[in-house]
C-alpha positions as CSV (number, residue, x, y, z in Angstrom):
1,X,89.3,90.3,72.5
2,X,86.4,89.1,70.4
3,X,85.3,91.3,67.5
4,X,82.1,93.2,68.2
5,X,79.0,92.1,66.3
6,X,75.4,93.0,66.8
7,X,73.3,91.5,69.6
8,X,73.8,91.1,73.3
9,X,77.1,90.3,74.9
10,X,76.1,86.7,75.9
11,X,75.1,85.9,72.4
12,X,78.0,87.4,70.5
13,X,80.9,86.7,72.8
14,X,81.6,83.0,73.3
15,X,84.4,83.4,75.8
16,X,82.4,85.7,78.0
17,X,79.5,83.3,77.8
18,X,81.7,80.5,79.1
19,X,83.1,82.8,81.9
20,X,79.5,83.8,82.7
21,X,78.3,80.1,82.9
22,X,81.3,79.1,85.1
23,X,80.9,82.0,87.4
24,X,77.2,81.6,87.8
25,X,77.6,77.9,88.7
26,X,80.3,78.9,91.2
27,X,78.0,81.5,92.8
28,X,75.2,79.0,93.0
29,X,77.4,76.5,94.9
30,X,78.7,79.3,97.2
31,X,75.1,80.2,98.0
32,X,74.3,76.6,98.9
33,X,77.4,76.6,101.1
34,X,76.5,79.9,102.7
35,X,73.4,78.3,104.1
36,X,74.5,74.7,104.5
37,X,77.7,75.4,106.5
38,X,76.0,77.3,109.3
39,X,73.2,74.7,109.3
40,X,75.7,71.9,109.6
41,X,77.3,73.8,112.6
42,X,73.9,74.5,114.2
43,X,71.9,71.3,113.6
44,X,74.6,68.6,113.3
45,X,77.4,69.8,115.5
46,X,75.3,71.9,117.9
47,X,77.7,74.9,117.7
48,X,77.0,78.0,119.7
49,X,76.5,81.5,118.3
50,X,80.1,82.5,118.5
51,X,81.3,79.4,116.8
52,X,79.0,80.0,113.9
53,X,80.3,83.6,113.6
54,X,83.9,82.2,113.8
55,X,83.1,79.8,110.9
56,X,82.0,82.8,108.7
57,X,85.1,84.8,109.8
58,X,87.4,81.9,108.7
59,X,86.2,82.1,105.1
60,X,87.1,85.8,104.9
61,X,90.2,85.9,107.0
62,X,92.6,85.1,104.1
63,X,91.9,88.5,102.7
64,X,93.6,90.0,105.7
65,X,96.5,87.5,105.6
66,X,97.4,87.2,101.9
67,X,95.1,89.7,100.1
68,X,97.9,92.2,99.4
69,X,100.6,89.9,98.1
70,X,98.0,88.0,96.1
71,X,97.3,91.1,94.0
72,X,101.0,91.5,93.2
73,X,101.4,87.8,92.3
74,X,98.3,87.9,90.0
75,X,99.8,90.9,88.2
76,X,102.9,88.8,87.5
77,X,101.0,85.7,86.3
78,X,98.4,85.0,83.6
79,X,95.1,85.1,85.3
80,X,93.2,82.1,83.8
81,X,95.6,79.4,85.2
82,X,95.2,81.0,88.6
83,X,91.5,80.7,88.4
84,X,91.7,77.1,87.3
85,X,94.0,76.2,90.2
86,X,91.7,77.9,92.7
87,X,88.6,76.2,91.4
88,X,90.3,72.8,91.5
89,X,91.4,73.3,95.1
90,X,87.9,74.3,96.2
91,X,86.4,71.3,94.4
92,X,88.5,68.9,96.5
93,X,88.0,70.7,99.8
94,X,84.2,71.0,99.7
95,X,83.9,67.4,98.6
96,X,85.9,66.3,101.7
97,X,83.2,67.6,104.1
98,X,80.5,64.9,103.4
99,X,83.2,62.2,103.2
100,X,84.5,63.2,106.6
101,X,80.9,63.1,108.0
102,X,80.5,59.5,106.6
103,X,83.8,58.5,108.4
104,X,82.7,60.1,111.7
105,X,85.4,62.8,111.5
106,X,83.3,65.9,111.0
107,X,83.9,68.6,113.6
108,X,83.9,72.4,114.0
109,X,87.7,72.3,113.6
110,X,87.4,70.6,110.2
111,X,84.7,73.0,109.0
112,X,86.9,75.9,110.1
113,X,89.9,74.4,108.2
114,X,87.8,74.0,105.0
115,X,86.5,77.5,105.3
116,X,90.0,78.9,105.8
117,X,91.5,77.0,102.8
118,X,88.6,77.6,100.4
119,X,88.7,81.3,101.5
120,X,92.3,81.4,100.5
121,X,91.5,79.9,97.1
122,X,88.7,82.5,96.7
123,X,91.2,85.3,97.3
124,X,93.3,84.2,94.2
125,X,90.2,83.4,92.1
126,X,88.5,86.8,92.8
127,X,91.6,88.8,92.3
128,X,92.5,87.1,89.0
129,X,88.8,87.1,87.8
130,X,88.4,90.9,88.2
131,X,91.6,91.6,86.3
132,X,90.9,88.9,83.7
133,X,87.5,90.4,82.8
134,X,89.0,93.7,82.0
135,X,91.3,92.0,79.4
136,X,88.6,89.8,78.0
137,X,86.1,92.5,77.2
138,X,86.4,95.8,75.3
139,X,86.0,98.8,77.5
140,X,82.6,99.6,76.0
141,X,81.4,96.1,76.9
142,X,82.6,96.1,80.5
143,X,79.5,97.8,82.1
144,X,77.2,95.3,80.4
145,X,79.5,92.4,81.3
146,X,79.6,93.5,85.0
147,X,75.8,93.9,85.1
148,X,75.2,90.5,83.6
149,X,77.7,88.8,86.0
150,X,76.3,90.5,89.1
151,X,72.7,89.8,88.0
152,X,73.4,86.2,87.4
153,X,75.2,85.9,90.6
154,X,72.2,87.2,92.5
155,X,69.9,84.8,90.6
156,X,72.2,82.0,91.5
157,X,72.1,83.0,95.1
158,X,68.3,82.9,95.0
159,X,68.4,79.3,93.6
160,X,71.2,78.2,95.8
161,X,69.9,79.6,99.1
162,X,66.4,78.3,98.4
163,X,67.5,74.8,97.4
164,X,70.1,74.7,100.3
165,X,67.2,74.8,102.8
166,X,65.4,72.1,100.9
167,X,68.5,69.9,100.6
168,X,69.1,70.3,104.3
169,X,65.6,69.3,105.1
170,X,65.3,66.4,102.7
171,X,68.9,64.9,102.6
172,X,70.8,66.6,105.4
173,X,72.8,69.8,105.4
174,X,76.1,67.9,105.0
175,X,75.0,66.6,101.6
176,X,74.6,70.2,100.4
177,X,78.4,70.4,100.2
178,X,78.4,67.9,97.3
179,X,76.4,70.4,95.3
180,X,79.1,73.1,95.8
181,X,81.8,70.7,94.8
182,X,79.9,69.8,91.6
183,X,79.6,73.5,90.7
184,X,83.4,73.9,90.8
185,X,83.6,71.1,88.4
186,X,81.3,73.0,86.0
187,X,83.4,76.1,86.6
188,X,86.6,74.2,85.7
189,X,85.0,72.9,82.4
190,X,83.9,76.4,81.4
191,X,87.3,78.0,82.2
192,X,89.1,75.3,80.2
193,X,86.9,76.0,77.2
194,X,87.7,79.8,77.0
195,X,89.7,80.5,73.9
196,X,91.1,83.9,74.9
197,X,94.7,83.7,76.1
198,X,96.5,86.6,77.8
199,X,99.9,87.4,76.3
200,X,102.8,86.0,78.4
201,X,105.3,88.6,79.5
202,X,108.8,87.4,78.9
203,X,110.8,86.9,82.1
204,X,113.5,89.3,80.9
205,X,111.0,92.1,80.5
206,X,109.6,91.8,84.0
207,X,111.0,94.5,86.3
208,X,113.0,93.0,89.1
209,X,111.0,94.6,91.8
210,X,110.5,93.3,95.3
211,X,107.1,92.0,96.3
212,X,106.8,94.6,99.1
213,X,107.3,97.4,96.6
214,X,104.6,96.1,94.3
215,X,102.2,95.7,97.2
216,X,103.0,99.3,98.4
217,X,102.2,100.6,94.9
218,X,98.7,99.2,95.0
219,X,98.1,100.7,98.5
220,X,99.4,104.1,97.4
221,X,97.1,104.1,94.4
222,X,94.1,103.9,96.8
223,X,95.5,106.2,99.5
224,X,96.4,109.0,97.1
225,X,93.3,108.9,95.0
226,X,90.2,110.5,96.6
227,X,87.7,108.5,94.5
228,X,89.3,105.1,95.1
229,X,89.9,106.0,98.8
230,X,86.3,107.0,99.4
231,X,84.8,103.9,97.7
232,X,87.2,101.6,99.6
233,X,86.6,103.1,103.0
234,X,82.9,102.9,102.4
235,X,83.1,99.3,101.4
236,X,85.1,98.5,104.5
237,X,82.5,100.1,106.8
238,X,79.6,98.6,104.9
239,X,81.0,95.1,104.9
240,X,81.7,95.2,108.6
241,X,78.0,95.8,109.2
242,X,76.8,93.5,106.5
243,X,78.8,90.5,107.7
244,X,77.8,91.3,111.2
245,X,74.2,90.5,110.6
246,X,74.7,87.9,107.9
247,X,76.9,85.8,110.2
248,X,74.0,85.4,112.7
249,X,70.9,85.6,110.5
250,X,70.5,81.8,110.2
251,X,70.9,81.4,114.0
252,X,68.5,84.3,114.5
253,X,65.8,82.9,112.2
254,X,66.1,79.4,113.6
255,X,66.5,80.0,117.3
256,X,64.9,83.4,117.9
257,X,62.1,83.5,115.3
258,X,61.6,79.7,115.3
259,X,61.6,78.9,111.6
260,X,62.5,75.6,110.0
261,X,65.6,75.1,107.9
262,X,63.6,74.9,104.7
263,X,61.8,78.2,105.4
264,X,65.1,79.9,106.4
265,X,66.5,79.0,103.0
266,X,63.4,80.2,101.3
267,X,63.5,83.6,103.1
268,X,67.2,84.1,102.3
269,X,66.5,83.2,98.6
270,X,63.7,85.8,98.5
271,X,66.0,88.4,99.9
272,X,68.4,87.6,97.1
273,X,65.8,88.7,94.5
274,X,67.0,92.2,95.4
275,X,70.3,91.5,93.8
276,X,68.7,90.6,90.5
277,X,66.7,93.9,90.7
278,X,69.8,95.9,91.6
279,X,71.8,94.4,88.7
280,X,69.0,95.0,86.3
281,X,68.5,98.7,87.1
282,X,72.1,99.7,88.0
283,X,73.2,100.8,84.5
284,X,69.8,102.3,83.6
285,X,69.6,104.5,86.7
286,X,73.3,105.4,86.4
287,X,72.7,106.5,82.7
288,X,69.7,108.6,83.7
289,X,71.0,110.4,86.9
290,X,74.8,109.8,86.7
291,X,76.8,107.0,88.3
292,X,77.9,109.1,91.3
293,X,74.3,110.0,92.2
294,X,73.2,106.5,91.5
295,X,75.8,105.2,94.0
296,X,74.3,107.5,96.7
297,X,70.8,106.3,95.9
298,X,71.6,102.6,96.0
299,X,74.2,102.5,98.8
300,X,72.6,105.1,101.2
301,X,68.9,105.4,100.2
302,X,68.1,101.7,100.0
303,X,70.3,100.8,103.0
304,X,67.7,102.3,105.4
305,X,65.6,99.2,104.8
306,X,68.0,97.2,106.8
307,X,66.3,98.4,110.0
308,X,63.2,96.2,109.1
309,X,65.1,92.9,109.6
310,X,65.5,93.0,113.4
311,X,61.7,93.4,113.8
312,X,61.1,89.9,112.2
313,X,58.8,87.6,114.2
314,X,57.0,84.4,113.5
315,X,54.0,84.4,111.2
316,X,53.3,87.2,108.7
317,X,56.0,89.3,110.3
318,X,58.6,87.4,108.4
319,X,57.8,89.7,105.5
320,X,59.9,92.4,107.3
321,X,63.0,90.3,106.9
322,X,62.3,89.8,103.2
323,X,61.5,93.5,102.6
324,X,64.6,94.8,104.5
325,X,66.9,92.3,103.1
326,X,65.6,92.9,99.5
327,X,66.4,96.6,99.8
328,X,69.9,96.1,101.2
329,X,70.8,93.4,98.6
330,X,69.5,95.5,95.7
331,X,71.5,98.5,96.9
332,X,74.7,96.5,97.4
333,X,74.6,94.7,94.0
334,X,73.7,97.8,92.1
335,X,76.5,99.7,93.8
336,X,79.0,96.9,93.0
337,X,78.1,96.9,89.3
338,X,78.8,100.7,89.2
339,X,82.0,100.4,91.2
340,X,83.4,97.5,89.1
341,X,82.8,99.3,85.8
342,X,84.4,102.5,87.3
343,X,87.5,100.7,88.5
344,X,88.0,98.8,85.2
345,X,87.9,102.0,83.2
346,X,89.7,104.2,85.7
347,X,92.7,102.1,86.7
348,X,95.7,101.4,84.4
349,X,95.5,97.7,83.2
350,X,98.9,96.9,84.6
351,X,97.9,97.9,88.1
352,X,94.4,96.4,88.1
353,X,95.3,93.2,89.9
354,X,97.0,95.2,92.7
355,X,94.1,97.7,92.9
356,X,91.7,94.8,93.2
357,X,93.7,93.1,95.9
358,X,94.5,96.3,97.8
359,X,90.9,97.5,97.9
360,X,89.8,94.0,98.8
361,X,92.3,93.8,101.6
362,X,90.7,96.9,103.1
363,X,87.1,96.2,102.3
364,X,87.0,92.4,102.6
365,X,89.4,92.6,105.6
366,X,86.5,93.8,107.7
367,X,84.3,90.8,106.8
368,X,85.9,88.4,109.3
369,X,85.9,91.2,111.9
370,X,82.2,91.7,111.2
371,X,81.5,88.0,111.6
372,X,83.3,87.9,114.9
373,X,81.5,91.0,116.0
374,X,78.1,89.5,115.1
375,X,78.9,86.3,117.0
376,X,80.2,88.2,120.0
377,X,77.2,90.6,120.2
378,X,74.8,87.7,119.8
379,X,76.4,85.8,122.7
380,X,76.7,88.9,125.0
381,X,73.5,90.7,124.2
382,X,71.2,88.2,122.5
383,X,70.5,87.7,118.9
384,X,67.8,90.3,118.4
385,X,69.9,93.1,120.0
386,X,72.8,92.0,117.9
387,X,70.7,92.2,114.7
388,X,69.6,95.8,115.7
389,X,73.2,96.9,116.2
390,X,74.7,95.4,113.0
391,X,71.9,96.4,110.7
392,X,72.0,100.0,111.9
393,X,75.6,100.1,110.8
394,X,74.6,99.6,107.1
395,X,73.0,103.0,106.5
396,X,75.5,104.6,108.8
397,X,78.3,103.4,106.5
398,X,76.7,105.3,103.7
399,X,77.5,108.6,105.4
400,X,81.0,108.1,104.2
401,X,79.7,108.6,100.6
402,X,77.5,111.5,101.6
403,X,80.5,113.5,103.0
404,X,82.8,112.9,100.1
405,X,83.3,114.3,96.6
406,X,80.7,111.9,95.3
407,X,77.9,114.0,96.9
408,X,78.9,117.0,94.7
409,X,79.3,115.0,91.4
410,X,76.9,113.7,88.8
411,X,79.3,111.1,87.4
412,X,82.4,109.3,88.6
413,X,85.5,110.3,86.5
414,X,86.2,108.4,83.3
415,X,90.0,108.0,83.8
416,X,92.6,108.5,86.5
417,X,94.7,111.7,86.3
418,X,98.1,111.1,84.7
419,X,100.7,110.0,87.2
420,X,103.9,112.0,87.2
421,X,106.9,110.1,86.0
422,X,110.0,109.9,88.1
423,X,113.0,111.3,86.4
424,X,116.1,109.2,86.4
425,X,119.0,110.7,88.4
426,X,121.6,112.5,86.3
427,X,124.8,110.7,85.8
428,X,128.2,112.3,85.3
């Protein structure tokens, strides 16, 4: 770790600065893709609502398939090489989309394949990244690091989603994929420049445990701990509703409200301003009222604003989409900042990769289900009715936190209770 000096974390910690730059670039590219991919499906390939939902589901499905073993593998390996490999794979795959379009090979099947494979790379990158940050920063720097990373990610979303609409309008949605490919090139350069190296665990010192046993240990950690269990179950329910509406919001704004692709990108970018606000105030509010109370405020109080979005109509009524989305995004990002700092201080370092993957398996595993649900509801009931149902699920998910130990606490605990050690069987 870098020796602490005066000044902000970005100024005094070169390795964190490089990680921050690379992650911000990657989030910008992901934001461009999040708008460009549905626009390609809707405007170029004329996909129906269910196919657009399936496209979103494909990018998150790998968390259900390989999320658990990925955590065990990441705990066995050094995290930085995993991140480098994942970024390189994503660079190649996203660059293939416009090339395929030029060759006349672009199809929904190809987009689904790219979404599935880049989603797989994202599983490894995100799992390794969460565990790597805890080793890179001193514990007292982790809350500031998480806040800066989440805040810059939200700012990158604003820029990415706004420019995605403009790129789609000026140069075509397909060309937006080149932007995402280029951001992974930046990410590769930044990761390569980081000087911090994790210690390699000699092979002889690695316990010869089966993969299934390591995976089960991560799941038991969540199942047996009331704090981790509550936050994970809430994240699963919340993500189901969030992805339900996000998977159809582009189609809703284009086909039901009647907006142009450029304006759609601008509205979604404006919504992302909430993420910047949430990241900015998360630590300050948590320090003033306690991080448990702040979690309730952000994840339940602000979530009620989601009910404004289905009322969106053409003209000045588009402000309802921005206001509702702003509240939801602010609450989600602020809650994620608090949760990330809590997990990094609460979980033993040697289990952090498995904790990250196990909680992501449960919480991210509902994302593809939410995308399919949104597409199915939009097809069966219409887009506006589907928006009402999915957005109503966001504040309802917060009830999990309200009826949990978090409601009776000011702060989340600083460390996990000591785990009892198993005694070795006596030998004669």
